[in-house]
ROMIMAR-108835 format. One record per residue (C-alpha): z, x negated, y. Coordinates in steps of 0.001 Angstrom, whole numbers, plus 500000, padded with zeros to 6 digits. Example, Ala and Ser with C-alpha at 12.3 -4.5 7.8 and 13.67 -1.06 7.14 Angstrom:
// residues 2
507800487700495500507140486330498940
This chain:
// residues 282
702332055748700712703005051928700996699600051330699396697841053173702102699800051373704810698893047988703539695778047398705608693178044460705033692082042238707777688347042252707749688250038883709557685781040118712052686415039085715771684261040363718623686120042009721334688214043916718878690439043367715696689058045111712536691101046328709688690257048576706647692508050864704565692253053319701672693049056959701811695590058807699881694067061201697363694566064903698603693849068080696714691656069663699352689819066370700205690881066107703762692837062882704878696419063736705799696991063328709616700264061474709120698533058781707008695755057996709591698314057896712568700500055581710608697730053278709519696527053296713092699987052059714119699907049337711356696554048022712610697903047867716173701183046219714982699144043453713280698015042226716732701651042110718288704234039516718236707013040356715591709775040637718253707860043374720113708375046732718759706509050150719225708256052648721449705441055232721877702084056387720791699783059092721799696723060133719596694015062733719072692494063866715833688853063992716551687321065072713140688742065793709678688612062696707543687463062435703941690209061456701457687629060007698998686514057440701414688244054436703228688978054120706930688077051339709369690391050623712112689375048870715391692024047664717652691505046890721332694055044583722921694333046395726226697262044604727721699938042013727023702581041691729685705987040044730095707794042821728337705248045382727167702080045367725200699402048238724910696834048739722073694037051166721466693294051953717887690142053884716817689883055025713197686268055318711754684608056697708580681042055787708127680832054840711850682153058151713068685614058213714958688053060506713302691286059509715310691956057681718530695382056302719623697041054411722393700421052762721618702873050912723608705152048014722503708223046390724048710614043597723601714218044732722704715910044981726016719559046186727072719803049217729266721152052743729777721798054532726468722308058219725815720868060912723442720832064580722537723406065231720035722397066213716409723007069930715710726306070395713927725726073639712023723157072231709534723986072348705844723844068978704149720660068132702100722609068041698951723578071742699371719975072763699690717283073436696890714369070957696572710874071928697229710060072871693647712399075820693817710155077471696588706824077128694870706644080080692584703541082074692904701372079334694420698067078258692842698341074958691042695913073359693513698108074514696431701194073197694746699815069833694696699835069619698499703589069710698197704512068121694905702275065156695228703892063971698446706002060733698362708653062735700343711690064907699493712160067859701874714837070338702238714214073130704663716808074995706919716843078013706603713935077951703896710295076830703507707534079052704664705137078088701721704786081432700129706874083821702342708670083689705715712355084838704951714866085613707663714563085622711320711119085123712749712209082439715188710332079472716688712702076897715295713826075266712009715175071955710668714054069880707712715827067216705913713514064414704680713366061028703103710914059085701034711626059486697271712044055840696462713571052807698247711085050819700417711202047179701681713695046384704366710953045370706947711700047369710080707867047756710890707322049378707637709996051938708229708673052676711676705178053279710264706512055334707490708441057470710063705018058004711823703614059070708358706688061686707961706390063004711610703243064964710839705106066808707907706399070366708674706160069956712518703621072776712679705922075356710818708075076374713805704905077878715197704054079654712027707697080772711396707791082543714800705125084859713692705951085238709984702862083398708763703294081690705583701070078604704497699780080731701650698367083283704070694705083980702951692261082700705576694884080837707472693429077840709378695544075091710830694472071746712216696445069127714278694799068453717565696896065770718991700255064059718240702735062028720355705781060102719308708613057899720758710735055616718740714262055377720207716502053839717462715973052169714167716724054127710992715879053740707291713334056369706011714424056036702426717778057760703454718185061239704673716956062197708059717059065617709884714009066806711627714912069440714155711761071300715288711011074113717797707879075689719455708030076480723201704601078184723281701617079415721314698540080915723182694798080959722937694547079816719323696856076755719998700501076144719380702893073539720607705784072137718571708411069620719556710613067636717199713597065311717081714313063038714097717965062122713434719489059722710938722158061384708716724961059810710787723569061508713936721547058672715685718333059988717404715648057931715868712421059526717450711011062345719306707743064067718534705220066466720098702130067909718586699627070787719511697784072490716737694842074835716429695923077840714571693748080766713382695263083805711560693055086323709966693381089810711433695356092214709230693283094618707092
């Protein structure tokens, strides 16, 4: 994960800043969405003063990326004000855009402070089985989608990889953290949080309809992604990702999420709309 977030500056300067990055190897050959949005954020941050931090991003997934190929990131310095900066990042493969993002950055300022509380009825991550315990019956290639991730995940009530157990409700919670300690640099933790935010957010939509990831013929693709950073927290420590879906219709579903540190601080909010196509029974 850290390797793909370490972009190279191409040195090219026209009206935009250009960076290049590698893609993480994926079993099905498609770039993981969280990777490209995190890389786009890193590219934008390379053009921002160190004391100005990202607070929001809005992005659209335009085409599926090829994980066997590198990605070029073009950053447009849209605005630099007294307190805020705005950047547009476009991600390209072979000259074709695959992702487009606008992000806003702000100086750290004092102000009003409140947050939605973390749910109090969630089991601790140490009380829950890890991902390996839920992958019985999956094809080895499909298993790699989950076991090769640099992330430890613990679902509440349970994962939906093979089956959907329990109530078919449009909500769930997931404990998550990266598997190894990462550097203390706050910008790396913010980018890594963006990387993690695309994991499992779609599942509240699928869970509501009893659709498991292993459903034959299931097609899911992220359409857009929005994220707001509220408070700093380390991604190599346990975080709780609380997710719910308010609506699904017309082959699309919307999911919302809140990410809390283990001590209850609201770190970020997330929203994503996906395309979801479920094969007809029979």
